[in-house]
Steps between C-alpha positions, in 0.01 A plus 500: 500500500812296418528252786841385617545122540493551879169691498346251256606208720360661816168585340471150356499368859202716606164328529180684400369678807273779617775685686876521455763688701836583341723577798810704423357547151771730364383602148178298522571290192374174655172658608447653157559164333264327743226753428550483124474120512188509715669323790357727767191715539676752719848556640692679769854618422729591787850624558678636803641778279251767386731592213513142376124467538447802274648304210235232540229762541591655167502163326170392655325839485207378280424214739535728804249737340262207450529405865655164420842579645578649839845643568630484859833624633571260787744253648429149379137394541411775746264672256365192324149369582530174694243331275722537191497169312846507345823680583803551278834594658791514258849642498563501876728293719362178639534613861311820420220301334469276807490805724225660292284188516568448871404857589207512259263219409511174308278512187358194324746534212852638467745559215846582632831581336775532760826648379693296761435261790235309305542193729379710795190596303427139405544382858273774635226417250517127569479559876217751456275248327560582135538263210780612270320446171781616274851562628771551241778726374463720193824560310528816289844541350744513790227582750271260677188538712346259749121500461258334743124465455328385817146435616345396828480122519679175564857516379678252275755400762830684474844356563789722617619503137156611375501789746853597403474482122128496415269202462435540129865578424588154628195299399464645148824690441569722205833466313586853620454404864703180452786705352481755782506227764800328342677836485438551871645158575812567293545837668477333840760240399732780379471684832581180687806444279630855550461511874495262791171316503248577770194316634278768346652456152487122529134516601420734210678275249311196627170686471579624148607152390179347633298767321693443175432128520126556550489756221677266260247224575206732433635709212268485201 
């Protein structure tokens, strides 16, 4: 299987475990890669859409036949055993991810990739007793993906900026993230120049400037 950079990055965040759940698995590529790398003994793949789940079932057919993969059509974690060690949720909105975890259960380990509202995911995890072990943004061409690996345990202490932009993005920033952040600041300045300034825009510019300063200090 030819892994995309996104799939490779997600799988690289998975810890070896006995049981993995891939929620909203789509094609099942992450689960296949995890199995091929020996990262899990067994897995559950779920999707709310039976048609989407069929794609993963075809891809994972040999493992399903071996009894190592269970396919469940369900909403969120509804069909996932509560003793599952590690849960992957990728490609959903941040609010949807928080809703799934709130309605379901909180596993020992999580790998999450919210498509938007990543700060809400970070805040939820920190308040729920998780340590955000790796929290960064993957840049692939013009696209970017926020990726959070979390485990139960004492957190590292997160400032409002950490929760907004990602702890590792600020503490050990990549050149790509630094460029993205500077671009966001310039775009904010342009909006303020084109229209009458507002408290919201001024607050955003101040936040972006503070983040840029921290990133510049920590850039390798």
